[in-house]
N, C-alpha and C positions, 0 to 999 in steps of 0.2 A: 835760622828762625828760632830755634830753641835757645840759643845764646842771647839773642836779641830780647827775648821775653824774660822779665825779672824772675817770674816764678819757676822758670825752667832753665835758667842760665847755668846752674851748677851741672845739670845733667848734660847740657849741650857741650860745656867745656870738657866734661869727663869723656863723652863720645868722641869729641874731636881729638882728644889725647890718645884714644884707642886708635884712630885713624893715623895719627902722627907716628905711633909706634909701628904700625904696619908698614909705614913709609920709611921706617928707620930714621925718623927725625926726632931724636930723644930730647934735644934741647927744647924744641917746640912743645913736645909732650909734657915736659916738666913745667913750662910756663902755663900750659892749659890746665894742668892739674892743680897748680897753685891757684889759678883763677877759680877753679871749681870749688876748692876748699874755702877760698875767701868769700865766694857767694853763698856757701852753705857749710859752715864750720863743723857741723855735726855729721857730714857725709862720710861714712865709714869707708865706702869703696874708694872714694877719691884720695882720702888720706893714706889708706893702705897701699894703693897704686903709686902714689907719689913717694912714699918711703922706699918702695921697692925700686923704682926707676932712679931715685937719687943715690941709693946704695950702689946700684949697678954702674952708674955713669959718673958720679963725683965722689964715691967712696962712702963707707959707713958713717964716717964722722959728719958728713954733710947731712945725711938722713937722720942721724941722732940728733944733731943740733936743731934741724928744722922741727923734728917731732917734739923735742923737749920745749922748744918755744911755744909750739901749739898747746902742749899739755899745760904749760904755765899760764897761758892766756885763757884756757878752758879747763880748769881744774876738775870739773864734774864729768868729764868724758872718760868713761872707763876704757872705751876702745882705744884711745890715744895712749893711755898707760900700757895697755896690751901690747900695742905696736912698738912702743919704746922698749918695753921688757924684751920683746922678741928680737929687736935689733941688738940689745946688749947681750942677748944669749948667743947670737951669731958671732959676736966678738969674743965669746968665752968670758965675758965680764959678768960671771954668774951672780955675785952679790947685788949688783945693780939690777940685773934682770929679775932676781927674786923680789927685790924691794918694789919694782914697778909692777910686776904681776900681782903681788899681793895688794898693792894699792888699787889696781884695776878691780880686783875681786872685792875689795872693801867698798867700792863705789857700786859695783853690780855683782852681786853674789850668784846671779843666774848665768854668768859668762862661761859657758861650758868650755870654750877654747882656752880660756885662762887657766882653768884647772889642768887641762892637757898640757899646756905649754909649761906650766910650773912643775908638773911631774917630769917632763922631758929635761928641764934644767937640773932637777935633782938627779935624774938617771945619768946625766952627763958627768955629774960629780961622784957617781957610784954611791949616792946617798939613798939606799933602798928604803929606809924609814921614811924619808922625805917624799919619795915617790907615792908610797902607800898612803901617807897622811894627806897629800894633796888631793889624790883621787877619792879617798873616803870623805874628805870635806866637801868635794864637789857632789858626790852622790848624796850626802846629807842635805845640802843646800838645794839641789836641783831635782833630785830623784830621776835623773836621766839614764836610760839604759846604755847609751854610748860610753858613758863613763864607767859603768859596770863591765862593759866589754873590755875597756882599758885595763881595769883592775884585775879582771879574770886572766887576761893575757899576761900581766905582770906576775901574778901568782904562779901561773903555769911555767913561765920562763925561769922562775926562781925555785921550781920544783915544789911549790906548796899546792899540791894537786887537790887536797881536800878543800882548801880555801877557794881554789878556782872552781871546783865543782859546785860549791855553795853559791857562788856568785851566778854561775849559769843557771842554776835551779831557780834563783830569784828572778832572773831575767825572763825565763820560760813562764814562771808563775804570773808575771805581769803581762806577758805577750806570748800567747800560745803559738803564734805564727812566726816566732823567732827562730828560723831554721838554722842560722849560723850558730846560735847557742845550743840548739839540739845536736848539731853536728859536733861541735867541740866537746860537749858533755858526754856524748856517746863514745868518743875516743878516749876520754879520761876514764870512764867507767870500764871500758874494755881493755885498755892497755895498761893504765896505771893502777887500777884496783884489781881487775881480773878475777873477782870471786864469781862463783856461779850466780849469785843474786845480782851482782852488777852487770854481768854479761847479759843477763835476762833483761835488765832495765835498758841496757845499751840497744838490745835487739828491739825493744819497743820504741826507742827514740828514732830509729832510722826509717820507720815506716813512711813518714812524710818526705824523706829524702830520696826514695827509690825512683820517683818519676823525674827527678831533677836533671838538668843538662849541665850542671856544675861539676867539673871533674873532681874537685875536693870532696863534694858530698857523695859522689859516686864511689870514690876510693873509700870513704868512711863506711858506706854501706857494705861494700865488699869485704872490707877488713874485719868489721864486726861480725859478718857471717862467717868468715874464715875462722876467727877466734872462737865462735860458736860451734865449729866443726861442720859448717855447711859449705864444703869446699866447692862443689859443682856450682852452686848458686853464686858463690863469691866470685868465681872466675868471670862470669858474664858481666858483672858490675866493675870488677877491676880492669877487665879488658877495655870496657867502654871509657873508663877513666884514662887508661894509658893511651888509647886511640885519640884522645883529645889533647893530652900533654905528654907525648911519649919520651920527652927528654928527662922526666923526673926520675931520679935515682930511687926515691922512696917508692914510688908507684910501681916501678919495674921489680923492686924487691917484693912487694906485696903480691903482685901477679905471679912472679916466679915461685914464691912459696906456695901459693895455691895450686899451681900445676905440680909442684913437687909432692904436695899431699894427695893429689889424685894419681900419682904414679907416672906422670907424663914427664920423663926425665929430659927429654929432648927440648921441650918448650921451657921447662924449669931452668935448664942450663942456659938457654939463649937469653932469658930475661934476667937471670942472676948475673950473668956476665955484663949485661948492660947496667945492672944495678951497682956493680962494683968497679967499673972501669975508671971512674973519676977519682977513686981513692979518697972520697970525702965522706968521713964518717957521719952517720945519721942514726936514729933509733932503729936497730935491726941490722946495721951494717955488718957487725961481727957474725950474726947468724947467717947472713947472706954469704959471707966468705966461707964459713964452715960447711954450709950446705953445699956450696959450689964444689968444695974439695971431694964430696962423695959422689959427684956426677961424672 
């Protein structure tokens, strides 16, 4: 019935294609997605799904050719250029990917996904300046916190801790309920700055995280308490985090060190053994090894 009605035919073909895919009828799904796009050329979901299925079933070239033809026919569609740029990126044709993504953003400078994808393309080429510029341009144009998170993560990953902290501070200033930003900022203050003033600020940031069920947040709470010398309190939160995701080497290290500081050598040893058994370095790995030698 949806397909039969002109005003809903694009949706009908799109839903029928979904059923085709569930029944592993890829050829029919492609036909129905093409019909969906034909009925409503601006349908983002249909074109995205079609490019994906074409790429999987007939190869990337088929997907690129179809999407390129669509973009030529409808030059004002930013999402089409975005899809085409993403396809080129999957082929590691980075120059074409950048050109298409920049074209998409010139049509619609509010396309958050476009800035993210452009940053990923620059990252794939080890172009750190390009990553930073893409994300900064996105933030300036859209003022969206998800892009700020991306930029803060980039800064942290490149050891620009002060820059990362500055971005998280802006996110929190714009949204006081941004717990992920508070979590990350608390760890930067405590681990990467470590001054008495920053440790105190980190202690203040974790207040809203203490009732969380999120293992990462509980680990941050416990570790900030540990770095502030509150070892007994730290253990309760670190244990709760480990109980949720016990396979984490880093969390085992944190809990082991907290037990070590309280003088519980047996528990410290058991957790530090687990923290080092995979021999995969992480922040604190060397300390875990050296502490274990004393137990």
